[in-house]
N, C-alpha and C positions, 0 to 999 in steps of 0.2 A: 251465201245467198245474197243476190243483189237487192239493193233498196228499191222498192217500187217507185216509179216516177209519178208522183202525185204533186200537182202544182199547189203550193200553199194558198194561192189566190184562186178562189172559186170563180169570181167574176170581176173583170176590170172594165169600168165604165169611165173613160177619160182618166182623170186623176184619182178617181174614187175606186179603191180596191176592197172587195168583200172577201175576207180571209176565212178559212176554215176555223182558225183559232177564235176569231170573234164570234163566229156562228156557234161554236161549242159553248162559249159563255152564255150566249143568248138562249140557246136551246136548253142548256142545263138549268138556267133560272126558270124558264117557262115550264119545263117538265117537272121540276121540283115543286113549283107552285101548284101545278095540277095534282101532283101526288099528295101534297100537304092538304089540299082542299078535300081530297078523298078521305084522308085520315080523320079530319075533324068532322066529316059527315057521319062517320061510324062511331057514334057516341058510346056504344057498348064497349069499345076498346079501351076507353079511358076510365072506367069505373065510376064511382059515385061522384067524383069531382067534375066529370065531364071534360070535354075538349078545352084546352087552355085559351082558345081565341075563337071568335066567330068569323064568318066569311069576310065581313067588312074589315075586321082587324087584321086578317091575314093579308088582304090587299095592301094595307098600309105597311105591314111588316116586310113585305117583299121589297118595297122601296128602301127601307132602312138597311136590309141585308145586302141589297145590291150595292149601295154606297159603301157598306162595310167591306165587301169583297174587293171592290176596286181600290179604295183608299188604303185599306190594310194590306192587300196583296202587293201593291206597289211600294208602300213604305217598308214593308217587311223585306222585300227584295233588296231595297237600298240599304237598310240597316244591317241585315244579316249577311248579305253577299257582296254588295258594292258600296260600302260606306264612304269611300273616297269621292264618290259623285257629289256628296254634299259640299265639299270644298272645291273640287275641280270643275264641276259643271252642274250647279244647283238647278238650272232650268231643265236639264235632262230628267230630273226627278219627276217633273210634271208631265213628261211626254210618255204617257202610258201606252200610246199607240206604237211606240218603238219596241215594245216587248219588255219582259222582265217582271214577272209576278211570282210571289212566294205563297205557297199554300199556307204555311204556318202564319205568315203575316195576315193573309186573308182570313184565317181562322180567328186570330186575335181581333181583327176588325169586325167580324160577325159577332163575336162575344160582346164587344163593346156596344155594337148596335142593338143587340137583343137586350142587354142590360138597361140601356137607355129607354128602349121601347117599353120594357116591363115596368120601369120606374114611372113612366108617364101614364101607363094604363092600369097600374096596380095589379099585375098578373103574377102567376106562379112561374118563376124563372126556371125551375127544374122541369116542370111539365112542358113549358114552351120549348125549352132546350131539347127535350126528347123529340118533339115534332120536327124541329129544325134539323137535328142530327140524323133523323131517320131518312131524310131526303137528300142529304149532302152527297152520298155516293153516286147519285145520278150525274151530278156535275163533274165529280172526280173522274168517272169513266169517260165522259165526253172530252174532258180537258186533256187526259192522257192520250187519247186517240189523236187529238189535235197536235199534241207534242210529237207524236210519231209522224204524222203527215208533214210537219215542219222539219223533220229530220234533226231534232234537237234533244238534249238530255239523254243521249245514248249511253249504253253500258260499257263495261270494261271488255277487253279482248277475250274471246272464247273460241274453243274448237268444237263446240256443240253444233249439230247439224243445222240448227235454226239461227246460228250466228249470222249477222247481217252486216254488209259493208255500207256504212253510212257516208253520204257525201260530206267531205270536210273533216272526216274522222280518220283518215289514213286508209291503207289497204287491208288492214286486219279486220276479220269478221268480229262483230261485237254483240253482246247481249242486247236484244231489243227491250231494254228495261222499261220503256214507256208502256209496252204491251203487258209486261208483268204487273206494272202498277195499275193499269186499267182493269186487269182481271182480279187483282187482290183488293186494292183500295176501292175499286168501283163495283164490280160484279159480286165477288165473294162477300164483301162487307155489306152490300145491299141485301143479299140473301140472309146473312146473319141478323141484320136489324129487322128484316121482314119477319123472320121467325120470332124475334123478341116482341114485336108489336102485335102480330096476328095469331101466333100460336102459344107463346108463353105468357101472354097477358101482362107484359111488363110495363105497358103504358099506365097501368094503375099504380105503379110504384115509381113516382116521379124521380127522375135522375138516372135510373138504371139503363135505359136505352141510350141516353147520351153518354153514359160511362162506357158502355160497350163500344160505341163509336170511337171514343178517344183511345181506348185501349187497342181496339182492332186496327185503327189507322196507324197508331204509333208502332205497333208490332210489325204490320205489313210494310210500312215505309222503311223501317230499320232493316228488315230482311232484304228488300230490294236495294237498299243502299250498299249492301255488300258486293253487288255486281254492277252498280251504276258508277259511271266515270265521274269523279268529283270535278267541279269547275276548276280550270287550270289556275285561276287566280286565288283559290282558297289555300290557306296554310295547312300544314300537316298537323292533325290533332293526335293526342296520345291514344294508345291502345287501338289504333286503326279506326278511330271514330271519324265520322263525317259531320258536317253541319246539319244534315238532315237527321242523323241519329241524335245529335245533341238536342235539337229542337223537338224531337219526338218523345224524348224521355219524360219531360214534364207532362206531356199529354197522357202517357201511360199512367203516371202517378195520380194525376187529377182524375182520370177515368176510373181508376181503381177506388179512389175515395168516393166518387159518385155512386158506384155500384154498391159499395159497402153501406153508404148512407141510405140509399133507396131501399135496399133489402132489409136493413135494420128497422126502417120506419114501417114496413109492411104495406099491404095494399090499402087503398082508400076505403073508408068505412062503407060497407055494403057491397064492395067489389068482390068478385069471385075469380 
């Protein structure tokens, strides 16, 4: 199957290029913000404690999270995948517009941003974490679609009928692993968390929804890593592991702890 010819640049105005990848980040943040606002308006979902933040606080939180995504995502890419840049070309570390972002780094950046925000505001970090994690799959879905449009992060060779010949990846058909990730980490994970928040009433048990996100992402990412082509500059890890799997394992462990903690605590007093 040939790769569809989609220009990664949506609009070029002189030296200014508007790329699908940048639009994915912007749209992901705006849509996640809108969905989070809808969640906090539905006070019944949160039990007796109520929503962890009000509308004004959410607006401030979005700025903190945006900075966490950008700084953490870029530093994570450098530290986890291209640490030699620190010595060979430290200025390149700052050139975010040249590409190179890590989800796991962005996740750490958001965790730090949320922790700092919680400390300043005196909020419940577990309940606020539930809200943040519930909206993350929106950005993940759009980001993976943008990866596909860019023709990057392709999969390993395959003889399956939907195998795709990516530009710059040789003549062999490959797994469209970006689409797999969009469907698993984005769509399916969103549906799972939507069930948790709106059907299972788990927002009244702080930490459980966030735990489901961490476990779900870690498992889905690890599954896709089995068919995703590792970066050529990465070393070979034992047991067929990849850097994505190694970084996802702590997420699964942390998520399992959050779920256990939240379920053990029970729902908020007065919640049903």
